[in-house]
Every structure is written in C-alpha cells, then in structure tokens.
C-alpha positions in Angstrom: 0.0 0.0 0.0 1.4 3.4 -0.9 1.8 6.3 1.5 -0.4 9.3 1.0 2.6 11.6 0.4 4.1 9.3 -2.2 3.8 10.7 -5.8 3.2 8.0 -8.4 3.8 10.2 -11.5 5.0 13.7 -12.2 2.3 16.1 -13.4 2.5 17.9 -16.8 3.8 21.4 -16.1 3.3 24.5 -18.2 6.7 26.1 -17.3 9.9 24.7 -18.8 13.6 25.2 -18.3 14.8 28.4 -20.1 11.4 30.2 -19.8 11.3 33.7 -18.4 8.8 33.9 -15.5 7.4 36.5 -13.2 6.8 35.7 -9.5 3.1 36.5 -8.6 3.1 35.7 -4.9 5.3 35.5 -1.9 8.3 37.4 -0.7 9.8 37.9 -4.1 6.6 39.1 -5.8 7.2 41.1 -8.9 10.6 39.7 -9.6 11.4 38.0 -12.9 14.0 35.6 -14.0 14.9 32.6 -16.1 14.0 29.1 -15.0 17.2 27.2 -14.3 15.6 23.9 -13.4 12.1 22.3 -13.1 11.3 19.8 -10.4 8.1 18.1 -11.6 7.8 15.6 -8.7 7.7 18.5 -6.2 5.8 21.0 -8.5 8.7 23.4 -8.0 11.1 25.4 -10.1 14.5 27.1 -9.5 14.5 30.6 -10.9 17.6 32.7 -11.4 17.7 35.6 -8.8 14.5 34.6 -7.0 14.2 33.1 -3.5 17.9 33.5 -2.6 18.8 31.6 0.6 22.0 31.6 2.6 23.6 28.2 3.0 26.3 27.8 5.7 29.0 25.4 4.4 32.0 23.8 6.0 35.3 23.5 4.1 35.7 20.1 2.4 37.6 18.5 -0.5 35.4 20.0 -3.2 34.9 23.4 -1.6 38.2 24.5 -0.1 36.7 27.6 1.5 33.8 27.4 3.9 31.4 30.2 4.7 28.1 31.5 3.7 27.0 30.7 0.2 24.0 32.4 -1.4 22.0 30.3 -3.8 18.5 30.0 -5.3 16.0 27.7 -3.6 13.0 26.1 -5.3 9.8 28.0 -5.6 6.3 26.5 -6.1 5.0 26.6 -9.7 1.7 28.1 -8.6 3.6 31.3 -7.6 5.0 31.7 -11.2 3.5 33.0 -14.4 5.1 32.8 -17.8 6.3 36.2 -19.2 5.7 36.9 -22.8 6.8 40.3 -24.0 7.2 41.5 -20.4 3.6 40.6 -19.5 2.4 37.7 -17.3 0.3 35.2 -19.1 -1.4 31.9 -18.6 -0.3 29.0 -20.8 -2.5 26.9 -23.0 -2.0 24.0 -25.4 -3.0 23.6 -29.0 -2.4 21.1 -31.7 -0.6 22.5 -34.8 0.6 20.4 -37.6 0.2 17.2 -35.5 2.3 18.6 -32.7 1.2 20.0 -29.3 2.5 23.6 -28.9 2.2 26.0 -26.0 0.3 29.2 -26.6 0.0 32.4 -24.6 -3.6 32.9 -23.4 -3.4 36.7 -23.5 -2.0 37.1 -27.1 -2.6 33.7 -28.6 0.9 33.5 -29.9 2.9 30.3 -29.9 5.6 30.1 -27.2 9.0 28.9 -28.6 
C-alpha cells in the first residue's frame, strides 16, 4: 500500500527550463528571472535571482573555502507565471501540424 505523500507520477507542467517567468506571490513578488531547473515531482522550479537563501558550508575536499553561500531555492510553480513580452500570461496547449504547442492565453501567440 502506498503512503499518502508518495507521488506516483509527475504532473505535466506548463513552465519549462529556459522560460522567463514572473513571481506573482510571496516574498519575491514582482521579480522575474529565467527558469534554471524544473522539479516536476515536487511541483517546483528554480528561478535565477529569485528566492535567494544563505547556506552555511564547511570547508571540504570540493569546496576548499567554507562560509556563507547564497543560492536559489525552489519556488512553487503556482507562484510563477510565464512572461511573454514583459507581461504575465497563462499557458494553453493547442495542436498545430500534428504537434502540441504551448500558446500564450493573452495574445494567442505560440511560445517557442
């Protein structure tokens, strides 16, 4: 029997690596950045320059110097919206030439 917190499959997300997004909720609201990594199992993404946390590290073989390292932490997908032309938009899907493409709901244009 599976545990309630166990995820059986990763959901289909509307944000991909390389997209420019705007943060719509939380401490970093209004900031924008490029998606560096998407974590579909957790419904989170790592965005450049958003949700910076301080990590205290010890010196070790890989990192000769210890100290405080600032890095991006994952942010929930629901707090992000895709940015098309500087404006936040929702993402839809449409079949064109037998392929599924992402479209911007506000303008109707194809995304990438």
